[in-house]
A tleap script that builds the chain and sets N, CA, C and O, in Angstrom:
source leaprc.protein.ff14SB
mol = sequence {
  NGLN VAL GLN LEU VAL GLU SER GLY GLY GLY
  LEU VAL GLN ALA GLY GLY SER LEU ARG LEU
  SER CYS VAL ALA SER GLY ARG SER PHE SER
  THR TYR ALA MET GLY TRP PHE ARG GLN ALA
  PRO GLY LYS GLU ARG GLN PHE VAL ALA ALA
  ILE SER SER GLY GLY SER ILE THR TYR TYR
  ALA ASP SER VAL LYS GLY ARG PHE THR ILE
  SER ARG ASP SER ALA LYS ASN THR GLU TYR
  LEU GLN MET ASN SER LEU LYS TYR GLU ASP
  THR ALA VAL TYR TYR CYS ALA ALA ASP THR
  ASN THR ALA ARG ILE ARG SER GLY PRO SER
  TYR TRP GLY GLN GLY THR GLN VAL THR VAL
  SER CSER
}
set mol.1.N position { -26.696 -32.339 10.574 }
set mol.1.CA position { -25.834 -31.325 9.966 }
set mol.1.C position { -26.466 -29.961 10.066 }
set mol.1.O position { -27.670 -29.837 10.291 }
set mol.2.N position { -25.649 -28.932 9.899 }
set mol.2.CA position { -26.133 -27.562 9.931 }
set mol.2.C position { -25.445 -26.784 8.816 }
set mol.2.O position { -24.257 -26.978 8.559 }
set mol.3.N position { -26.181 -25.917 8.167 }
set mol.3.CA position { -25.631 -25.033 7.156 }
set mol.3.C position { -25.612 -23.615 7.705 }
set mol.3.O position { -26.559 -23.182 8.362 }
set mol.4.N position { -24.537 -22.900 7.437 }
set mol.4.CA position { -24.328 -21.583 8.022 }
set mol.4.C position { -24.134 -20.539 6.924 }
set mol.4.O position { -23.369 -20.750 5.982 }
set mol.5.N position { -24.833 -19.413 7.055 }
set mol.5.CA position { -24.707 -18.336 6.076 }
set mol.5.C position { -24.511 -17.013 6.810 }
set mol.5.O position { -25.369 -16.575 7.577 }
set mol.6.N position { -23.366 -16.390 6.559 }
set mol.6.CA position { -23.048 -15.113 7.198 }
set mol.6.C position { -23.516 -13.939 6.347 }
set mol.6.O position { -23.693 -14.061 5.135 }
set mol.7.N position { -23.712 -12.811 7.001 }
set mol.7.CA position { -24.000 -11.555 6.324 }
set mol.7.C position { -23.585 -10.415 7.243 }
set mol.7.O position { -23.296 -10.618 8.422 }
set mol.8.N position { -23.564 -9.215 6.678 }
set mol.8.CA position { -23.303 -8.039 7.489 }
set mol.8.C position { -21.922 -7.444 7.344 }
set mol.8.O position { -21.633 -6.397 7.924 }
set mol.9.N position { -21.064 -8.096 6.577 }
set mol.9.CA position { -19.739 -7.530 6.377 }
set mol.9.C position { -19.795 -6.292 5.501 }
set mol.9.O position { -20.830 -5.974 4.914 }
set mol.10.N position { -18.663 -5.598 5.420 }
set mol.10.CA position { -18.613 -4.408 4.601 }
set mol.10.C position { -17.393 -3.567 4.908 }
set mol.10.O position { -16.450 -4.011 5.565 }
set mol.11.N position { -17.436 -2.342 4.416 }
set mol.11.CA position { -16.348 -1.380 4.609 }
set mol.11.C position { -16.760 -0.362 5.657 }
set mol.11.O position { -17.846 0.213 5.582 }
set mol.12.N position { -15.899 -0.140 6.627 }
set mol.12.CA position { -16.200 0.796 7.697 }
set mol.12.C position { -14.920 1.528 8.082 }
set mol.12.O position { -13.825 0.983 7.945 }
set mol.13.N position { -15.054 2.746 8.559 }
set mol.13.CA position { -13.887 3.498 9.015 }
set mol.13.C position { -13.465 3.027 10.397 }
set mol.13.O position { -14.276 2.514 11.168 }
set mol.14.N position { -12.211 3.204 10.692 }
set mol.14.CA position { -11.711 2.874 12.023 }
set mol.14.C position { -12.526 3.627 13.073 }
set mol.14.O position { -12.837 4.806 12.911 }
set mol.15.N position { -12.861 2.926 14.142 }
set mol.15.CA position { -13.696 3.491 15.189 }
set mol.15.C position { -15.175 3.223 15.000 }
set mol.15.O position { -15.979 3.463 15.900 }
set mol.16.N position { -15.527 2.729 13.833 }
set mol.16.CA position { -16.925 2.451 13.542 }
set mol.16.C position { -17.378 1.093 14.043 }
set mol.16.O position { -16.651 0.391 14.746 }
set mol.17.N position { -18.605 0.739 13.660 }
set mol.17.CA position { -19.219 -0.511 14.121 }
set mol.17.C position { -19.842 -1.272 12.964 }
set mol.17.O position { -20.254 -0.693 11.959 }
set mol.18.N position { -19.899 -2.584 13.137 }
set mol.18.CA position { -20.623 -3.465 12.227 }
set mol.18.C position { -21.247 -4.576 13.053 }
set mol.18.O position { -20.751 -4.915 14.128 }
set mol.19.N position { -22.336 -5.139 12.550 }
set mol.19.CA position { -22.911 -6.321 13.169 }
set mol.19.C position { -22.997 -7.432 12.139 }
set mol.19.O position { -23.655 -7.291 11.109 }
set mol.20.N position { -22.332 -8.529 12.424 }
set mol.20.CA position { -22.396 -9.707 11.576 }
set mol.20.C position { -23.513 -10.629 12.057 }
set mol.20.O position { -23.788 -10.737 13.253 }
set mol.21.N position { -24.140 -11.281 11.101 }
set mol.21.CA position { -25.181 -12.263 11.414 }
set mol.21.C position { -24.826 -13.592 10.775 }
set mol.21.O position { -24.156 -13.641 9.743 }
set mol.22.N position { -25.274 -14.652 11.391 }
set mol.22.CA position { -25.068 -15.986 10.845 }
set mol.22.C position { -26.355 -16.770 11.058 }
set mol.22.O position { -26.743 -17.051 12.192 }
set mol.23.N position { -27.009 -17.119 9.961 }
set mol.23.CA position { -28.246 -17.893 10.038 }
set mol.23.C position { -27.916 -19.369 9.842 }
set mol.23.O position { -27.228 -19.748 8.894 }
set mol.24.N position { -28.412 -20.180 10.744 }
set mol.24.CA position { -28.180 -21.625 10.685 }
set mol.24.C position { -29.439 -22.337 10.216 }
set mol.24.O position { -30.534 -22.074 10.713 }
set mol.25.N position { -29.280 -23.220 9.280 }
set mol.25.CA position { -30.399 -24.034 8.832 }
set mol.25.C position { -30.081 -25.487 9.123 }
set mol.25.O position { -28.918 -25.882 9.211 }
set mol.26.N position { -31.104 -26.252 9.267 }
set mol.26.CA position { -30.915 -27.632 9.655 }
set mol.26.C position { -31.653 -27.865 10.955 }
set mol.26.O position { -32.588 -27.145 11.307 }
set mol.27.N position { -31.219 -28.862 11.636 }
set mol.27.CA position { -31.963 -29.237 12.828 }
set mol.27.C position { -31.245 -28.839 14.108 }
set mol.27.O position { -30.016 -28.782 14.156 }
set mol.28.N position { -32.016 -28.571 15.124 }
set mol.28.CA position { -31.509 -28.448 16.492 }
set mol.28.C position { -30.448 -27.371 16.664 }
set mol.28.O position { -29.368 -27.628 17.196 }
set mol.29.N position { -30.763 -26.167 16.212 }
set mol.29.CA position { -29.829 -25.047 16.392 }
set mol.29.C position { -29.439 -24.901 17.854 }
set mol.29.O position { -28.286 -24.596 18.159 }
set mol.30.N position { -30.363 -25.109 18.741 }
set mol.30.CA position { -30.113 -24.886 20.167 }
set mol.30.C position { -29.120 -25.877 20.757 }
set mol.30.O position { -28.662 -25.686 21.884 }
set mol.31.N position { -28.779 -26.928 20.026 }
set mol.31.CA position { -27.803 -27.895 20.542 }
set mol.31.C position { -26.373 -27.565 20.112 }
set mol.31.O position { -25.432 -28.243 20.524 }
set mol.32.N position { -26.206 -26.542 19.299 }
set mol.32.CA position { -24.880 -26.193 18.782 }
set mol.32.C position { -24.281 -25.018 19.542 }
set mol.32.O position { -24.933 -23.993 19.742 }
set mol.33.N position { -23.042 -25.179 19.957 }
set mol.33.CA position { -22.244 -24.022 20.336 }
set mol.33.C position { -21.878 -23.304 19.034 }
set mol.33.O position { -21.671 -23.944 18.003 }
set mol.34.N position { -21.802 -21.986 19.090 }
set mol.34.CA position { -21.545 -21.183 17.891 }
set mol.34.C position { -20.317 -20.313 18.097 }
set mol.34.O position { -19.964 -19.960 19.223 }
set mol.35.N position { -19.682 -19.978 17.001 }
set mol.35.CA position { -18.486 -19.155 17.132 }
set mol.35.C position { -18.205 -18.324 15.898 }
set mol.35.O position { -18.856 -18.463 14.863 }
set mol.36.N position { -17.207 -17.447 16.038 }
set mol.36.CA position { -16.710 -16.639 14.931 }
set mol.36.C position { -15.193 -16.766 14.883 }
set mol.36.O position { -14.514 -16.754 15.910 }
set mol.37.N position { -14.689 -16.886 13.678 }
set mol.37.CA position { -13.258 -16.888 13.413 }
set mol.37.C position { -12.999 -15.845 12.336 }
set mol.37.O position { -13.926 -15.371 11.679 }
set mol.38.N position { -11.730 -15.493 12.161 }
set mol.38.CA position { -11.391 -14.578 11.084 }
set mol.38.C position { -10.045 -14.946 10.482 }
set mol.38.O position { -9.198 -15.568 11.124 }
set mol.39.N position { -9.880 -14.546 9.242 }
set mol.39.CA position { -8.620 -14.808 8.552 }
set mol.39.C position { -8.244 -13.591 7.728 }
set mol.39.O position { -8.951 -13.199 6.800 }
set mol.40.N position { -7.116 -13.008 8.091 }
set mol.40.CA position { -6.577 -11.875 7.347 }
set mol.40.C position { -5.668 -12.392 6.236 }
set mol.40.O position { -5.174 -13.517 6.319 }
set mol.41.N position { -5.441 -11.589 5.199 }
set mol.41.CA position { -4.589 -12.033 4.093 }
set mol.41.C position { -3.210 -12.452 4.567 }
set mol.41.O position { -2.550 -11.718 5.302 }
set mol.42.N position { -2.778 -13.624 4.149 }
set mol.42.CA position { -1.455 -14.102 4.503 }
set mol.42.C position { -1.318 -14.627 5.919 }
set mol.42.O position { -0.218 -14.965 6.355 }
set mol.43.N position { -2.428 -14.696 6.637 }
set mol.43.CA position { -2.380 -15.165 8.026 }
set mol.43.C position { -3.284 -16.376 8.213 }
set mol.43.O position { -4.161 -16.654 7.395 }
set mol.44.N position { -3.049 -17.086 9.306 }
set mol.44.CA position { -3.877 -18.235 9.625 }
set mol.44.C position { -5.223 -17.785 10.192 }
set mol.44.O position { -5.364 -16.694 10.744 }
set mol.45.N position { -6.193 -18.665 10.032 }
set mol.45.CA position { -7.495 -18.377 10.632 }
set mol.45.C position { -7.361 -18.382 12.147 }
set mol.45.O position { -6.695 -19.249 12.713 }
set mol.46.N position { -7.997 -17.405 12.809 }
set mol.46.CA position { -7.891 -17.292 14.258 }
set mol.46.C position { -9.264 -17.182 14.905 }
set mol.46.O position { -10.217 -16.666 14.321 }
set mol.47.N position { -9.328 -17.681 16.115 }
set mol.47.CA position { -10.547 -17.620 16.901 }
set mol.47.C position { -10.856 -16.177 17.296 }
set mol.47.O position { -9.953 -15.413 17.637 }
set mol.48.N position { -12.140 -15.810 17.246 }
set mol.48.CA position { -12.576 -14.479 17.656 }
set mol.48.C position { -13.475 -14.546 18.893 }
set mol.48.O position { -13.196 -13.912 19.911 }
set mol.49.N position { -14.555 -15.322 18.790 }
set mol.49.CA position { -15.521 -15.388 19.893 }
set mol.49.C position { -16.351 -16.657 19.756 }
set mol.49.O position { -16.463 -17.228 18.672 }
set mol.50.N position { -16.932 -17.088 20.878 }
set mol.50.CA position { -17.803 -18.257 20.874 }
set mol.50.C position { -18.857 -18.111 21.950 }
set mol.50.O position { -18.693 -17.362 22.913 }
set mol.51.N position { -19.943 -18.842 21.764 }
set mol.51.CA position { -21.039 -18.812 22.725 }
set mol.51.C position { -21.570 -20.230 22.884 }
set mol.51.O position { -21.679 -20.976 21.910 }
set mol.52.N position { -21.896 -20.592 24.109 }
set mol.52.CA position { -22.377 -21.942 24.374 }
set mol.52.C position { -23.754 -22.159 23.764 }
set mol.52.O position { -24.422 -21.210 23.352 }
set mol.53.N position { -24.167 -23.413 23.712 }
set mol.53.CA position { -25.457 -23.737 23.092 }
set mol.53.C position { -26.620 -23.043 23.788 }
set mol.53.O position { -27.590 -22.650 23.141 }
set mol.54.N position { -26.524 -22.893 25.098 }
set mol.54.CA position { -27.585 -22.226 25.834 }
set mol.54.C position { -27.448 -20.716 25.890 }
set mol.54.O position { -28.364 -20.018 26.324 }
set mol.55.N position { -26.322 -20.219 25.457 }
set mol.55.CA position { -26.104 -18.777 25.413 }
set mol.55.C position { -25.586 -18.162 26.698 }
set mol.55.O position { -25.403 -16.947 26.772 }
set mol.56.N position { -25.346 -18.983 27.714 }
set mol.56.CA position { -24.956 -18.413 29.009 }
set mol.56.C position { -23.460 -18.214 29.150 }
set mol.56.O position { -23.023 -17.472 30.029 }
set mol.57.N position { -22.666 -18.854 28.309 }
set mol.57.CA position { -21.208 -18.762 28.422 }
set mol.57.C position { -20.655 -18.210 27.109 }
set mol.57.O position { -21.006 -18.668 26.021 }
set mol.58.N position { -19.789 -17.226 27.242 }
set mol.58.CA position { -19.141 -16.644 26.063 }
set mol.58.C position { -17.629 -16.644 26.245 }
set mol.58.O position { -17.114 -16.631 27.363 }
set mol.59.N position { -16.941 -16.659 25.122 }
set mol.59.CA position { -15.482 -16.642 25.099 }
set mol.59.C position { -15.050 -15.606 24.062 }
set mol.59.O position { -15.709 -15.420 23.040 }
set mol.60.N position { -13.937 -14.940 24.343 }
set mol.60.CA position { -13.421 -13.948 23.411 }
set mol.60.C position { -11.903 -14.045 23.315 }
set mol.60.O position { -11.217 -14.371 24.284 }
set mol.61.N position { -11.408 -13.756 22.135 }
set mol.61.CA position { -9.973 -13.571 21.988 }
set mol.61.C position { -9.585 -12.284 22.690 }
set mol.61.O position { -10.369 -11.336 22.737 }
set mol.62.N position { -8.382 -12.245 23.234 }
set mol.62.CA position { -7.937 -11.054 23.956 }
set mol.62.C position { -7.982 -9.811 23.072 }
set mol.62.O position { -8.229 -8.706 23.555 }
set mol.63.N position { -7.747 -9.994 21.799 }
set mol.63.CA position { -7.668 -8.852 20.890 }
set mol.63.C position { -9.019 -8.163 20.666 }
set mol.63.O position { -9.062 -7.034 20.176 }
set mol.64.N position { -10.113 -8.829 21.020 }
set mol.64.CA position { -11.431 -8.236 20.772 }
set mol.64.C position { -12.228 -8.014 22.057 }
set mol.64.O position { -13.315 -7.437 22.010 }
set mol.65.N position { -11.721 -8.450 23.178 }
set mol.65.CA position { -12.444 -8.269 24.451 }
set mol.65.C position { -12.750 -6.811 24.695 }
set mol.65.O position { -11.896 -5.939 24.531 }
set mol.66.N position { -13.990 -6.561 25.092 }
set mol.66.CA position { -14.408 -5.203 25.384 }
set mol.66.C position { -14.875 -4.431 24.166 }
set mol.66.O position { -15.440 -3.345 24.298 }
set mol.67.N position { -14.643 -4.983 22.972 }
set mol.67.CA position { -15.069 -4.319 21.735 }
set mol.67.C position { -16.117 -5.129 20.977 }
set mol.67.O position { -17.020 -4.559 20.366 }
set mol.68.N position { -16.001 -6.450 21.015 }
set mol.68.CA position { -16.924 -7.327 20.288 }
set mol.68.C position { -17.849 -8.026 21.284 }
set mol.68.O position { -17.463 -8.323 22.415 }
set mol.69.N position { -19.074 -8.277 20.836 }
set mol.69.CA position { -20.039 -9.018 21.645 }
set mol.69.C position { -20.722 -10.077 20.797 }
set mol.69.O position { -21.282 -9.780 19.743 }
set mol.70.N position { -20.669 -11.316 21.269 }
set mol.70.CA position { -21.343 -12.407 20.578 }
set mol.70.C position { -22.675 -12.682 21.271 }
set mol.70.O position { -22.788 -12.594 22.494 }
set mol.71.N position { -23.670 -13.015 20.469 }
set mol.71.CA position { -24.983 -13.338 21.023 }
set mol.71.C position { -25.696 -14.296 20.068 }
set mol.71.O position { -25.241 -14.536 18.950 }
set mol.72.N position { -26.818 -14.832 20.531 }
set mol.72.CA position { -27.589 -15.741 19.697 }
set mol.72.C position { -29.065 -15.578 19.985 }
set mol.72.O position { -29.465 -15.204 21.088 }
set mol.73.N position { -29.866 -15.865 18.973 }
set mol.73.CA position { -31.312 -15.810 19.095 }
set mol.73.C position { -31.840 -17.140 18.574 }
set mol.73.O position { -31.909 -17.360 17.365 }
set mol.74.N position { -32.207 -18.011 19.481 }
set mol.74.CA position { -32.642 -19.346 19.070 }
set mol.74.C position { -33.944 -19.316 18.291 }
set mol.74.O position { -34.179 -20.187 17.454 }
set mol.75.N position { -34.792 -18.335 18.548 }
set mol.75.CA position { -36.055 -18.232 17.818 }
set mol.75.C position { -35.814 -17.947 16.338 }
set mol.75.O position { -36.644 -18.280 15.493 }
set mol.76.N position { -34.666 -17.325 16.029 }
set mol.76.CA position { -34.344 -16.973 14.649 }
set mol.76.C position { -33.225 -17.839 14.084 }
set mol.76.O position { -32.796 -17.637 12.948 }
set mol.77.N position { -32.752 -18.800 14.869 }
set mol.77.CA position { -31.633 -19.644 14.433 }
set mol.77.C position { -30.450 -18.797 13.971 }
set mol.77.O position { -29.825 -19.094 12.953 }
set mol.78.N position { -30.156 -17.766 14.707 }
set mol.78.CA position { -29.159 -16.794 14.278 }
set mol.78.C position { -28.194 -16.454 15.401 }
set mol.78.O position { -28.592 -16.315 16.557 }
set mol.79.N position { -26.931 -16.323 15.049 }
set mol.79.CA position { -25.970 -15.767 15.981 }
set mol.79.C position { -25.459 -14.446 15.409 }
set mol.79.O position { -25.518 -14.200 14.204 }
set mol.80.N position { -24.959 -13.609 16.309 }
set mol.80.CA position { -24.532 -12.271 15.928 }
set mol.80.C position { -23.135 -11.998 16.480 }
set mol.80.O position { -22.700 -12.598 17.463 }
set mol.81.N position { -22.458 -11.081 15.818 }
set mol.81.CA position { -21.209 -10.553 16.346 }
set mol.81.C position { -21.275 -9.037 16.191 }
set mol.81.O position { -21.132 -8.504 15.091 }
set mol.82.N position { -21.493 -8.363 17.302 }
set mol.82.CA position { -21.487 -6.901 17.303 }
set mol.82.C position { -20.053 -6.442 17.479 }
set mol.82.O position { -19.398 -6.775 18.466 }
set mol.83.N position { -19.573 -5.675 16.515 }
set mol.83.CA position { -18.179 -5.232 16.525 }
set mol.83.C position { -18.149 -3.713 16.636 }
set mol.83.O position { -18.601 -3.004 15.736 }
set mol.84.N position { -17.616 -3.228 17.740 }
set mol.84.CA position { -17.498 -1.787 17.981 }
set mol.84.C position { -16.032 -1.382 18.029 }
set mol.84.O position { -15.145 -2.224 18.170 }
set mol.85.N position { -15.794 -0.096 17.911 }
set mol.85.CA position { -14.429 0.438 17.976 }
set mol.85.C position { -13.490 -0.339 17.065 }
set mol.85.O position { -12.403 -0.753 17.469 }
set mol.86.N position { -13.930 -0.526 15.845 }
set mol.86.CA position { -13.145 -1.343 14.910 }
set mol.86.C position { -11.801 -0.702 14.601 }
set mol.86.O position { -11.666 0.519 14.524 }
set mol.87.N position { -10.819 -1.566 14.429 }
set mol.87.CA position { -9.462 -1.145 14.127 }
set mol.87.C position { -9.054 -1.685 12.756 }
set mol.87.O position { -9.647 -2.633 12.242 }
set mol.88.N position { -8.043 -1.069 12.187 }
set mol.88.CA position { -7.556 -1.524 10.879 }
set mol.88.C position { -7.205 -3.008 10.928 }
set mol.88.O position { -7.455 -3.750 9.978 }
set mol.89.N position { -6.622 -3.427 12.048 }
set mol.89.CA position { -6.175 -4.820 12.157 }
set mol.89.C position { -7.320 -5.813 12.318 }
set mol.89.O position { -7.085 -7.021 12.366 }
set mol.90.N position { -8.555 -5.323 12.402 }
set mol.90.CA position { -9.713 -6.228 12.412 }
set mol.90.C position { -10.109 -6.640 10.998 }
set mol.90.O position { -10.980 -7.492 10.819 }
set mol.91.N position { -9.477 -6.045 9.998 }
set mol.91.CA position { -9.774 -6.389 8.617 }
set mol.91.C position { -9.486 -7.858 8.360 }
set mol.91.O position { -8.380 -8.339 8.612 }
set mol.92.N position { -10.489 -8.566 7.858 }
set mol.92.CA position { -10.352 -10.012 7.632 }
set mol.92.C position { -11.641 -10.546 7.022 }
set mol.92.O position { -12.651 -9.846 6.945 }
set mol.93.N position { -11.583 -11.781 6.597 }
set mol.93.CA position { -12.810 -12.524 6.283 }
set mol.93.C position { -13.262 -13.187 7.579 }
set mol.93.O position { -12.489 -13.884 8.235 }
set mol.94.N position { -14.513 -12.963 7.935 }
set mol.94.CA position { -15.057 -13.504 9.165 }
set mol.94.C position { -15.937 -14.713 8.851 }
set mol.94.O position { -16.801 -14.674 7.975 }
set mol.95.N position { -15.684 -15.784 9.598 }
set mol.95.CA position { -16.388 -17.036 9.385 }
set mol.95.C position { -17.221 -17.406 10.604 }
set mol.95.O position { -16.763 -17.317 11.744 }
set mol.96.N position { -18.431 -17.813 10.342 }
set mol.96.CA position { -19.302 -18.381 11.358 }
set mol.96.C position { -18.972 -19.870 11.508 }
set mol.96.O position { -18.630 -20.532 10.528 }
set mol.97.N position { -19.073 -20.388 12.717 }
set mol.97.CA position { -18.754 -21.789 12.955 }
set mol.97.C position { -19.727 -22.389 13.955 }
set mol.97.O position { -20.332 -21.674 14.754 }
set mol.98.N position { -19.873 -23.700 13.906 }
set mol.98.CA position { -20.789 -24.394 14.815 }
set mol.98.C position { -20.244 -25.765 15.153 }
set mol.98.O position { -19.554 -26.393 14.350 }
set mol.99.N position { -20.564 -26.218 16.349 }
set mol.99.CA position { -20.207 -27.561 16.763 }
set mol.99.C position { -21.086 -27.957 17.945 }
set mol.99.O position { -21.449 -27.114 18.765 }
set mol.100.N position { -21.419 -29.217 18.027 }
set mol.100.CA position { -22.203 -29.679 19.170 }
set mol.100.C position { -21.335 -29.810 20.417 }
set mol.100.O position { -21.854 -29.934 21.526 }
set mol.101.N position { -20.020 -29.783 20.238 }
set mol.101.CA position { -19.085 -29.908 21.342 }
set mol.101.C position { -18.516 -28.526 21.682 }
set mol.101.O position { -17.782 -27.942 20.885 }
set mol.102.N position { -18.851 -28.017 22.846 }
set mol.102.CA position { -18.392 -26.680 23.240 }
set mol.102.C position { -16.875 -26.598 23.307 }
set mol.102.O position { -16.296 -25.546 23.037 }
set mol.103.N position { -16.238 -27.690 23.660 }
set mol.103.CA position { -14.778 -27.680 23.765 }
set mol.103.C position { -14.132 -27.494 22.401 }
set mol.103.O position { -13.037 -26.938 22.312 }
set mol.104.N position { -14.775 -27.939 21.356 }
set mol.104.CA position { -14.198 -27.838 20.005 }
set mol.104.C position { -14.490 -26.524 19.339 }
set mol.104.O position { -13.829 -26.179 18.360 }
set mol.105.N position { -15.461 -25.767 19.832 }
set mol.105.CA position { -15.899 -24.560 19.114 }
set mol.105.C position { -14.782 -23.535 19.037 }
set mol.105.O position { -14.766 -22.712 18.122 }
set mol.106.N position { -13.850 -23.568 19.974 }
set mol.106.CA position { -12.774 -22.577 19.942 }
set mol.106.C position { -11.532 -23.062 19.204 }
set mol.106.O position { -10.624 -22.274 18.941 }
set mol.107.N position { -11.480 -24.328 18.873 }
set mol.107.CA position { -10.266 -24.863 18.262 }
set mol.107.C position { -10.493 -25.485 16.896 }
set mol.107.O position { -9.735 -25.235 15.959 }
set mol.108.N position { -11.533 -26.294 16.783 }
set mol.108.CA position { -11.732 -27.001 15.522 }
set mol.108.C position { -13.176 -27.350 15.254 }
set mol.108.O position { -13.547 -28.523 15.257 }
set mol.109.N position { -14.003 -26.327 15.019 }
set mol.109.CA position { -15.427 -26.585 14.790 }
set mol.109.C position { -15.674 -27.478 13.582 }
set mol.109.O position { -14.871 -27.532 12.650 }
set mol.110.N position { -16.791 -28.168 13.622 }
set mol.110.CA position { -17.105 -29.111 12.549 }
set mol.110.C position { -17.742 -28.438 11.343 }
set mol.110.O position { -17.608 -28.916 10.216 }
set mol.111.N position { -18.440 -27.321 11.581 }
set mol.111.CA position { -19.195 -26.692 10.501 }
set mol.111.C position { -18.777 -25.232 10.335 }
set mol.111.O position { -18.529 -24.514 11.304 }
set mol.112.N position { -18.708 -24.825 9.072 }
set mol.112.CA position { -18.250 -23.463 8.739 }
set mol.112.C position { -19.178 -22.812 7.735 }
set mol.112.O position { -19.769 -23.481 6.887 }
set mol.113.N position { -19.300 -21.491 7.843 }
set mol.113.CA position { -19.953 -20.726 6.804 }
set mol.113.C position { -18.961 -20.378 5.709 }
set mol.113.O position { -17.802 -20.792 5.752 }
set mol.114.N position { -19.421 -19.618 4.732 }
set mol.114.CA position { -18.576 -19.293 3.578 }
set mol.114.C position { -17.730 -18.049 3.810 }
set mol.114.O position { -16.792 -17.789 3.056 }
set mol.115.N position { -18.050 -17.284 4.840 }
set mol.115.CA position { -17.263 -16.104 5.177 }
set mol.115.C position { -17.858 -14.817 4.656 }
set mol.115.O position { -18.544 -14.803 3.634 }
set mol.116.N position { -17.592 -13.743 5.364 }
set mol.116.CA position { -18.008 -12.408 4.947 }
set mol.116.C position { -16.852 -11.446 5.196 }
set mol.116.O position { -16.210 -11.492 6.245 }
set mol.117.N position { -16.596 -10.581 4.232 }
set mol.117.CA position { -15.440 -9.687 4.304 }
set mol.117.C position { -15.751 -8.467 5.167 }
set mol.117.O position { -16.787 -7.820 5.010 }
set mol.118.N position { -14.835 -8.174 6.074 }
set mol.118.CA position { -14.882 -6.948 6.863 }
set mol.118.C position { -13.611 -6.173 6.563 }
set mol.118.O position { -12.504 -6.682 6.741 }
set mol.119.N position { -13.776 -4.942 6.108 }
set mol.119.CA position { -12.630 -4.092 5.797 }
set mol.119.C position { -12.746 -2.809 6.605 }
set mol.119.O position { -13.745 -2.092 6.530 }
set mol.120.N position { -11.701 -2.535 7.381 }
set mol.120.CA position { -11.663 -1.334 8.209 }
set mol.120.C position { -10.619 -0.401 7.627 }
set mol.120.O position { -9.443 -0.753 7.532 }
set mol.121.N position { -11.047 0.776 7.241 }
set mol.121.CA position { -10.116 1.743 6.679 }
set mol.121.C position { -9.535 2.614 7.791 }
set mol.121.O position { -10.227 3.002 8.731 }
set mol.122.N position { -8.267 2.903 7.655 }
set mol.122.CA position { -7.583 3.681 8.704 }
set mol.122.C position { -7.721 5.173 8.459 }
set mol.122.O position { -7.210 5.977 9.239 }
savepdb mol mol.pdb
quit
């Protein structure tokens, strides 16, 4: 099993940047594909980005391509989401996710963090 704890959320003006972090505890961080999802009020949770266990393959939702960058640091058991050029519609609770199956990381990960709020003011 793996436990996930996000940090780095906050309030930012449109056009600004934030970096989210997710620290994983437990065993074998390097065997997990990692991802980020978000959920805005009244909406379903949606996929944002994912990275393979080795870090060589990344996936992004069309809505964040070119603005968000996912990365991981195995030495720190941490994944990151660098968010640039933030828009009002990026406002949501952002969740870190993990799964040993790369195919599931974008659809139905097994492990979730508690979420961190990102609010973008227009």
